[in-house]
C-alpha positions as CSV (number, residue, x, y, z in Angstrom):
1,M,7.0,26.6,9.3
2,K,3.3,25.8,9.3
3,L,1.8,22.3,9.3
4,G,-0.8,21.3,6.8
5,L,-3.3,21.5,9.7
6,E,-2.4,25.1,10.3
7,V,-2.4,26.0,6.7
8,F,-5.9,24.5,6.4
9,L,-7.3,26.3,9.3
10,E,-6.0,29.6,8.1
11,N,-6.9,29.3,4.4
12,H,-9.3,26.5,3.5
13,V,-12.0,26.1,6.2
14,D,-14.7,27.9,4.2
15,E,-14.4,25.3,1.4
16,F,-15.7,22.6,3.8
17,S,-18.4,24.6,5.6
18,G,-21.5,22.4,5.8
19,K,-19.6,19.2,5.0
20,R,-19.8,16.3,7.5
21,I,-16.2,15.6,8.4
22,G,-14.5,12.4,9.4
23,L,-11.0,12.7,10.9
24,L,-8.4,10.0,10.7
25,T,-5.9,11.0,13.4
26,N,-4.4,10.1,16.8
27,L,-2.4,11.8,19.6
28,T,0.1,13.2,17.0
29,G,-2.6,15.4,15.4
30,V,-1.6,18.6,17.1
31,N,-0.5,22.1,16.1
32,H,2.5,24.1,17.3
33,K,0.7,24.8,20.6
34,L,-0.1,21.1,21.1
35,E,-3.8,21.8,20.6
36,T,-5.4,18.6,19.1
37,T,-6.8,18.5,15.6
38,I,-9.9,16.8,17.2
39,D,-10.6,19.8,19.5
40,L,-9.7,22.3,16.8
41,F,-12.2,20.8,14.4
42,H,-14.9,20.0,17.0
43,Q,-14.8,23.5,18.4
44,H,-14.7,25.3,15.1
45,K,-18.0,27.0,14.2
46,K,-17.6,26.3,10.5
47,L,-16.6,22.6,10.7
48,Q,-19.0,19.7,11.4
49,L,-17.0,16.8,12.9
50,T,-19.1,13.7,12.8
51,A,-16.7,10.7,13.0
52,L,-13.2,9.9,14.2
53,F,-11.0,7.1,12.8
54,G,-8.1,5.6,14.7
55,P,-5.1,3.7,13.3
56,E,-3.0,1.0,15.1
57,H,-2.3,1.9,18.7
58,G,-5.6,3.7,19.0
59,I,-6.6,7.3,18.7
60,R,-4.9,8.2,22.1
61,G,-1.9,6.0,21.4
62,E,-2.3,3.7,24.4
63,V,-2.6,0.3,22.7
64,Q,0.4,-1.9,22.2
65,E,1.4,-3.1,18.7
66,G,-0.6,-5.7,16.9
67,K,-3.6,-5.5,19.3
68,L,-7.0,-5.2,17.5
69,I,-9.0,-2.3,18.7
70,E,-12.8,-2.0,19.1
71,S,-14.7,1.0,18.0
72,S,-16.0,3.3,20.8
73,I,-17.3,6.8,21.6
74,D,-14.9,9.6,22.3
75,P,-15.5,10.6,26.0
76,Y,-14.4,14.2,25.3
77,T,-16.5,15.0,22.3
78,G,-19.2,12.3,22.2
79,I,-18.2,11.5,18.6
80,P,-17.9,7.9,17.5
81,I,-14.4,6.5,17.1
82,Y,-14.2,3.9,14.4
83,S,-11.1,1.6,14.7
84,L,-9.2,1.1,11.5
85,Y,-7.1,-1.5,13.3
86,N,-9.8,-4.1,13.2
87,K,-9.9,-7.5,11.5
88,E,-10.3,-5.9,8.1
89,K,-7.7,-3.1,8.7
90,K,-10.0,-0.6,7.0
91,P,-13.2,1.4,7.3
92,N,-16.5,0.0,6.0
93,V,-19.5,1.6,4.4
94,E,-21.4,1.9,7.6
95,M,-18.6,3.9,9.2
96,L,-18.7,6.5,6.4
97,K,-22.5,6.9,6.5
98,E,-22.4,10.2,8.3
99,V,-19.3,11.5,6.5
100,D,-18.9,13.6,3.3
101,V,-15.1,14.0,3.5
102,V,-12.4,12.3,5.5
103,F,-9.4,14.3,6.7
104,C,-6.1,12.6,7.7
105,D,-3.7,14.2,10.2
106,L,-1.2,11.6,11.3
107,Q,2.5,11.7,12.0
108,D,4.3,9.0,10.1
109,I,7.9,8.0,11.0
110,G,9.5,7.5,7.6
111,A,9.7,3.7,7.3
112,R,7.4,1.5,5.1
113,Y,6.7,-0.9,8.0
114,Y,4.8,1.7,9.9
115,T,1.1,0.9,9.4
116,F,-0.4,4.4,9.6
117,I,0.3,5.0,5.9
118,Y,-1.7,1.8,5.0
119,S,-4.6,2.8,7.2
120,L,-4.7,6.0,5.0
121,A,-4.4,4.0,1.8
122,N,-7.3,1.7,2.8
123,T,-9.4,4.7,3.8
124,M,-8.7,6.3,0.4
125,Q,-9.7,3.1,-1.3
126,I,-13.1,2.8,0.5
127,C,-13.7,6.6,0.1
128,G,-13.1,6.3,-3.6
129,Q,-15.7,3.5,-3.9
130,E,-18.2,5.5,-1.9
131,G,-17.6,8.9,-3.5
132,K,-16.1,10.5,-0.5
133,K,-13.2,13.0,-0.7
134,V,-10.0,12.5,1.3
135,V,-7.9,15.5,2.5
136,V,-4.4,14.9,3.9
137,L,-3.0,17.5,6.2
138,D,0.7,17.1,5.6
139,R,3.4,16.6,8.3
140,P,7.2,16.3,8.2
141,N,9.0,13.1,7.6
142,P,10.9,13.0,10.9
143,I,14.0,11.3,9.5
144,N,14.2,13.8,6.6
145,G,12.7,13.8,3.2
146,Q,15.8,13.2,1.2
147,S,17.3,9.9,2.3
148,V,16.0,6.8,0.5
149,E,17.2,3.3,1.4
150,G,16.2,-0.3,1.1
151,N,14.7,-2.8,-1.4
152,I,11.2,-2.7,-2.9
153,V,8.5,-5.0,-1.7
154,E,8.0,-8.0,-4.0
155,K,4.4,-8.7,-5.0
156,D,4.2,-12.1,-3.2
157,F,5.3,-10.5,0.1
158,Q,2.9,-7.5,0.3
159,S,1.2,-7.2,3.7
160,F,0.0,-4.5,6.2
161,V,3.7,-3.8,7.0
162,G,4.5,-3.5,3.3
163,K,1.5,-3.0,1.2
164,F,3.1,-1.3,-1.9
165,P,6.4,-1.6,-3.8
166,I,8.2,1.3,-2.0
167,S,11.7,1.5,-0.4
168,V,12.1,0.8,3.3
169,R,13.1,4.4,4.0
170,H,11.0,6.2,1.5
171,G,12.0,9.8,2.2
172,M,8.4,11.1,1.6
173,T,5.8,12.9,3.7
174,I,2.4,11.3,4.3
175,G,0.8,13.7,1.9
176,E,3.3,12.8,-0.8
177,L,2.7,9.1,-0.1
178,A,-1.0,9.6,-0.6
179,L,-0.4,11.1,-4.0
180,L,1.9,8.1,-4.8
181,F,-0.7,5.6,-3.7
182,K,-3.4,7.3,-5.9
183,H,-1.4,7.8,-9.1
184,E,1.0,4.8,-9.1
185,F,-0.8,2.1,-7.2
186,G,-4.4,2.7,-8.2
187,V,-5.8,3.8,-4.8
188,D,-8.2,6.0,-6.5
189,C,-10.3,8.6,-4.8
190,E,-10.9,12.4,-4.9
191,L,-7.7,13.5,-3.1
192,E,-6.4,16.8,-1.8
193,V,-3.2,17.3,0.0
194,I,-2.7,20.5,2.1
195,P,1.0,21.0,2.1
196,M,3.1,22.5,4.9
197,D,4.6,25.9,4.5
198,G,8.3,26.4,5.2
199,W,9.4,22.8,5.7
200,S,12.7,21.8,4.0
201,R,13.4,18.2,2.9
202,E,16.8,18.0,4.5
203,K,15.4,18.7,8.0
204,Y,15.0,16.0,10.7
205,F,12.1,16.6,13.1
206,D,14.3,18.0,15.9
207,Q,15.5,20.7,13.5
208,T,11.9,22.1,13.2
209,D,10.2,24.2,15.9
210,L,7.6,21.4,16.6
211,F,7.2,19.4,19.7
212,W,7.7,15.6,19.2
213,V,4.7,13.6,20.2
214,S,5.4,9.8,20.1
215,P,3.0,8.2,17.6
216,S,3.0,4.9,19.4
217,P,4.1,3.4,22.7
218,N,7.5,2.3,21.4
219,T,8.3,5.3,19.1
220,T,10.3,7.3,21.6
221,N,12.8,9.8,20.1
222,M,14.8,10.8,17.0
223,D,17.5,8.2,17.5
224,M,14.9,5.5,17.7
225,C,13.2,6.8,14.5
226,V,16.6,6.9,12.7
227,L,17.4,3.4,13.7
228,Y,14.0,1.9,13.1
229,P,14.3,1.2,9.3
230,G,17.0,-1.3,10.4
231,T,16.2,-2.5,13.9
232,C,12.6,-3.2,13.0
233,L,13.9,-6.3,11.2
234,V,14.6,-7.7,14.6
235,E,10.9,-8.1,15.1
236,G,11.0,-11.0,12.7
237,T,13.2,-13.0,15.1
238,N,13.1,-14.4,18.6
239,L,15.5,-11.5,19.7
240,S,14.1,-8.7,21.8
241,E,14.0,-5.4,19.9
242,G,13.8,-3.6,23.2
243,R,10.0,-3.5,23.6
244,G,9.3,-3.4,27.3
245,T,12.4,-1.3,28.0
246,T,13.0,2.5,27.9
247,R,15.0,2.1,24.7
248,P,12.8,0.1,22.2
249,F,14.6,-0.4,18.8
250,E,17.8,1.0,20.3
251,V,18.6,-2.1,22.3
252,I,18.7,-5.6,20.9
253,G,19.3,-8.8,22.9
254,A,18.3,-12.2,24.1
255,P,19.1,-14.4,27.2
256,F,21.4,-16.6,25.1
257,M,23.8,-13.9,23.9
258,D,27.1,-12.5,25.2
259,S,26.9,-8.7,25.1
260,R,30.7,-8.0,24.9
261,K,31.3,-10.6,22.2
262,L,28.4,-9.2,20.1
263,A,29.5,-5.5,20.6
264,D,33.0,-6.4,19.6
265,K,31.9,-8.2,16.4
266,L,29.5,-5.4,15.4
267,N,32.0,-2.6,16.1
268,G,34.6,-4.6,14.1
269,L,32.4,-4.1,11.0
270,N,33.1,-0.4,11.2
271,M,29.6,0.6,10.1
272,E,29.4,4.3,9.5
273,G,27.4,6.4,11.9
274,V,26.9,4.0,14.8
275,R,28.7,2.5,17.8
276,F,27.6,-0.6,19.7
277,R,27.8,-0.7,23.5
278,P,27.4,-4.0,25.4
279,A,24.1,-3.8,27.2
280,V,22.1,-5.9,29.7
281,F,18.4,-5.4,30.1
282,K,15.2,-7.0,31.3
283,P,12.1,-6.4,29.2
284,M,8.9,-5.8,31.3
285,Y,6.7,-7.3,28.5
286,Q,6.8,-8.8,25.0
287,K,9.7,-11.1,24.1
288,H,11.7,-12.5,27.0
289,A,9.6,-10.6,29.5
290,G,11.2,-10.7,33.0
291,E,14.3,-12.4,31.7
292,V,17.8,-10.9,31.7
293,C,18.9,-10.3,28.1
294,E,22.4,-9.5,26.9
295,G,23.0,-7.6,23.7
296,V,23.9,-4.2,22.5
297,Q,22.6,-0.6,22.6
298,I,23.1,1.2,19.3
299,H,24.3,4.7,19.7
300,V,23.9,7.1,16.7
301,A,27.1,9.0,16.1
302,D,26.3,10.4,12.6
303,R,22.8,10.1,11.4
304,I,23.5,11.8,8.0
305,N,25.8,9.0,6.9
306,L,24.2,6.1,8.7
307,Q,22.4,3.6,6.6
308,P,20.1,2.0,9.1
309,F,18.5,-0.7,6.8
310,E,21.9,-2.1,5.9
311,M,22.9,-1.9,9.5
312,G,19.9,-4.0,10.5
313,I,20.8,-6.6,7.9
314,L,24.4,-6.8,9.2
315,I,23.2,-7.1,12.8
316,L,21.1,-10.1,12.0
317,E,23.8,-11.7,9.8
318,T,26.3,-11.3,12.6
319,I,24.0,-12.7,15.3
320,Y,23.1,-15.7,13.1
321,K,26.8,-16.5,12.6
322,L,27.4,-16.3,16.4
323,Y,24.2,-18.2,17.4
324,P,22.9,-20.3,14.4
325,D,21.2,-22.8,16.6
326,K,19.5,-20.2,18.8
327,L,18.4,-17.3,16.5
328,E,15.0,-18.2,15.2
329,F,12.8,-16.6,12.5
330,I,9.2,-16.3,13.8
331,L,6.0,-16.8,11.9
332,A,3.5,-13.9,11.4
333,G,0.4,-15.1,13.2
334,K,-2.2,-16.8,11.1
335,L,-0.5,-15.9,7.8
336,N,2.0,-18.8,8.1
337,R,4.7,-16.6,6.6
338,Y,8.0,-15.6,8.2
339,F,7.5,-12.2,9.7
340,L,11.0,-11.2,8.6
341,D,10.0,-11.9,5.0
342,L,7.0,-9.6,5.3
343,L,9.1,-6.8,6.8
344,A,11.9,-7.3,4.2
345,G,9.3,-7.6,1.4
346,T,11.2,-10.7,0.2
347,D,12.5,-14.1,1.4
348,K,15.9,-13.5,-0.1
349,L,17.2,-11.7,2.9
350,R,16.3,-14.5,5.4
351,K,17.8,-17.1,3.1
352,Q,21.0,-15.2,2.7
353,I,21.3,-14.7,6.5
354,I,21.0,-18.4,6.9
355,K,23.7,-19.0,4.3
356,G,25.9,-16.5,6.2
357,D,26.4,-13.9,3.6
358,T,24.0,-11.1,2.7
359,T,26.4,-9.4,0.2
360,P,24.3,-10.3,-2.8
361,F,21.1,-8.8,-1.2
362,R,22.9,-5.7,-0.2
363,A,24.6,-5.3,-3.6
364,Q,21.2,-5.0,-5.3
365,L,19.8,-2.4,-3.0
366,Q,21.0,0.6,-5.0
367,D,19.1,-0.8,-8.1
368,D,15.9,-0.9,-6.1
369,I,16.5,2.6,-4.7
370,N,17.1,4.0,-8.2
371,Q,13.9,2.4,-9.5
372,F,11.9,3.8,-6.6
373,E,13.4,7.3,-6.9
374,L,12.3,7.5,-10.6
375,I,8.7,7.1,-9.4
376,R,9.0,9.0,-6.2
377,K,10.3,12.3,-7.7
378,N,6.9,12.8,-9.5
379,Y,5.1,13.3,-6.2
380,L,7.5,15.4,-4.1
381,L,5.8,18.7,-2.9
382,Y,8.8,20.4,-1.3
């Protein structure tokens, strides 16, 4: 297969000769040889790279989640790096002053919580206002481009972890999402998507011939990516989601839990595709840093039939039943909203967890999936 980056460099360079190019990318912007998009553009005789734009975690991927990033100068190329994970979460007119077209080459991980896709959407919006073209160099959805799961974000709960009414596991590539944003949600700009050549929708990333480059500090491997549409919900609570360990989003725990009791309860639910092992860990940073946590490690046994979002819901429901006085739902910074509500795109899930039965919420998921798939099918490129 060929990435959108590689297809562009082989077939489309001449179309952009003489254009001043901005590049929204990070450490995942690489070809099959792990050569960076930044270097390939900067060193190309026909391409004029004038600005770099970095999403959450920074252009080199070294910044932890949620940390605002200052703009800077790239020490390797001397080109300005404009942070799109600033207070506004978007570029401004000044950043686009020396740019005619903005390219995007980012590796998404297939869940609507992941903020890279909204950095792209915000860039598209500003570029549309300023008459700048956007070109997306497409990359695979690492957890396949077929599986769709989860509810649609309600209007009152839209945020930078759920900006548009899409399913949790959207089953789309970043290029397809850009088309969806433009034509369904009014993110209007002159847009071109350079598709991949030879990618099949059923493939997971480790079934391609590409090297996996972790897009962010806690995005580690394929099991983590597969689990993330469900285990990310843990971020909305006082439980550790494994940040500060070697298994983020694969281990879940807290100092107040009994690991064996929790594992037995979760395994007793007979969820398809996973097994839960009692686990004890001590996060080096983030929640419960330096404290011994008991909980579970989630082992993926069958990723094809696993439904990670429903799994995440059942994990939180089970833990709340076991520890109703100790499991807490945390607020999202200055927004004064429950972070779980923003992740879930609704407050219904949190309220049903508190009631002790998420059956009504889970029962309506298929209706939301069907609604999203009707829209989604119009923008699939493969």
